[in-house]
C-alpha positions as MATLAB code, in Angstrom:
seq = 'MESHIADITRVIQLAVAPVFLLTAIGTIINALNVRLGRVVDRRRVLNERLHSANPEAVEAARAELKLLAWRSKLIYHSIFSAVTGALLICLVVAVAFVGALFSIELARIVAVLFILSMCALIICLAVFLREIFVAVTESGQHYK';
ca = [
       0.086   -0.070   -0.108;
       2.910    2.425    0.885;
       4.539    1.907   -2.647;
       1.137    2.872   -4.193;
       1.001    6.000   -2.355;
       4.405    6.863   -3.357;
       3.668    6.013   -6.963;
       0.505    8.069   -6.933;
       2.435   11.109   -5.263;
       4.990   10.972   -7.940;
       2.269   10.815  -10.722;
       0.675   13.938   -9.165;
       4.139   15.763   -9.177;
       4.506   14.671  -12.836;
       0.931   15.736  -13.767;
       1.448   19.331  -12.823;
       3.278   20.258  -16.072;
       0.373   18.862  -18.248;
      -2.140   20.746  -16.194;
      -0.205   23.959  -16.904;
      -0.305   22.961  -20.471;
      -4.031   22.668  -20.446;
      -4.232   25.976  -18.859;
      -2.161   27.507  -21.876;
      -4.461   25.511  -24.250;
      -7.595   26.939  -22.780;
      -6.192   30.416  -23.305;
      -5.557   29.830  -26.887;
      -9.033   28.237  -27.334;
     -10.407   31.616  -25.730;
      -8.421   33.674  -28.174;
      -9.683   31.594  -31.094;
     -13.211   31.930  -29.736;
     -13.033   35.730  -29.739;
     -11.683   35.779  -33.322;
     -14.424   33.536  -34.371;
     -17.078   35.710  -32.676;
     -15.634   38.830  -34.467;
     -15.825   36.875  -37.806;
     -19.452   36.121  -37.202;
     -20.246   39.563  -36.273;
     -18.662   40.910  -39.372;
     -20.489   38.369  -41.478;
     -23.874   39.470  -39.965;
     -22.998   43.243  -41.030;
     -22.051   42.082  -44.496;
     -25.136   39.883  -44.925;
     -27.327   43.051  -44.181;
     -25.216   44.932  -46.888;
     -26.317   42.319  -49.536;
     -29.816   43.738  -49.270;
     -28.633   47.069  -50.457;
     -29.430   48.524  -53.998;
     -25.740   49.426  -54.503;
     -24.317   46.737  -56.835;
     -20.689   47.769  -55.989;
     -21.270   47.521  -52.308;
     -22.981   44.072  -52.921;
     -19.922   42.841  -54.721;
     -17.515   44.030  -52.305;
     -19.527   42.398  -49.507;
     -19.649   38.988  -51.388;
     -15.830   39.161  -51.746;
     -15.354   39.737  -48.137;
     -17.943   37.207  -47.118;
     -15.801   34.615  -48.970;
     -12.642   35.733  -47.095;
     -14.704   35.567  -43.842;
     -15.850   32.024  -44.637;
     -12.232   30.999  -45.200;
     -11.121   32.510  -41.853;
     -13.832   30.850  -39.873;
     -12.910   27.525  -41.451;
      -9.284   28.131  -40.378;
     -10.124   29.069  -36.854;
     -12.520   26.135  -36.638;
      -9.639   23.719  -37.483;
      -7.465   25.643  -35.100;
     -10.083   25.138  -32.206;
     -10.469   21.462  -33.241;
      -6.740   20.848  -33.176;
      -6.525   22.549  -29.671;
      -9.324   20.668  -28.254;
      -7.767   17.413  -29.450;
      -4.615   18.491  -27.932;
      -6.229   19.050  -24.638;
      -8.171   15.917  -24.595;
      -4.817   14.049  -25.336;
      -3.270   15.895  -22.440;
      -6.199   14.818  -20.094;
      -5.518   11.160  -21.348;
      -1.878   11.446  -20.483;
      -2.819   12.371  -16.801;
      -5.338    9.708  -16.649;
      -3.243    6.984  -17.990;
      -0.289    7.896  -15.516;
      -2.758    7.727  -12.813;
      -4.108    4.274  -13.834;
      -0.505    2.956  -14.301;
       0.241    4.194  -10.929;
      -2.923    2.729   -9.248;
      -2.718   -0.615  -10.723;
       1.146   -0.885  -10.938;
       1.011   -1.284  -14.834;
       3.832   -0.077  -17.062;
       2.101    2.678  -19.303;
       5.130    4.743  -19.948;
       5.070    4.311  -23.750;
       1.407    4.808  -23.958;
       1.892    8.093  -21.876;
       4.813    9.166  -24.342;
       2.801    8.484  -27.458;
      -0.160   10.402  -26.064;
       2.017   13.480  -25.133;
       3.550   13.363  -28.498;
       0.215   13.295  -30.236;
      -0.993   16.249  -28.043;
       2.145   18.205  -29.123;
       1.450   17.503  -32.737;
      -2.135   18.584  -32.225;
      -1.064   21.743  -30.535;
       1.627   22.512  -33.275;
      -1.233   22.017  -35.896;
      -3.319   24.346  -33.879;
      -0.791   27.060  -33.742;
       0.257   26.696  -37.448;
      -3.204   27.129  -38.491;
      -3.830   30.105  -36.191;
      -0.870   31.690  -37.618;
      -2.284   31.092  -41.179;
      -5.457   32.658  -40.067;
      -3.732   35.635  -38.659;
      -1.765   35.965  -42.041;
      -5.058   35.742  -44.106;
      -6.789   38.408  -41.768;
      -3.901   40.970  -42.141;
      -3.075   40.598  -45.660;
      -6.414   40.329  -47.138;
      -8.370   42.692  -44.941;
      -5.923   45.366  -45.905;
      -6.899   44.853  -49.572;
     -10.639   45.508  -48.850;
     -10.010   48.870  -47.452;
      -7.717   50.402  -50.058;
];
């Protein structure tokens, strides 16, 4: 019984880093959610412009709506990757505790899950960077 307590104590100490990582992923998801909200708000404004009589304004609104659709898709994929990474981190912690509780060697599974979570986070950040690039480069062209 004493060795199980020592093992679980060690797992708790090792689980602290992934928990901080979960906090960071939550912050990223929050930032992505704010960006998605702004895209949705802008789409609502542009949809109202589509009902205007000015054909030039309608064409500009359609072009920007297409850009906003692309941006929202990128944000969605980034959020999906971040949530996948967070779920994998949760699995890392859970598997580590199961291994300690039942004295099972699950180090390889923990390592693979952690690597997969890092890959998901890398994808999240890369897609997020792409969305920012699209927003900065394309939105400037609409207001020239």
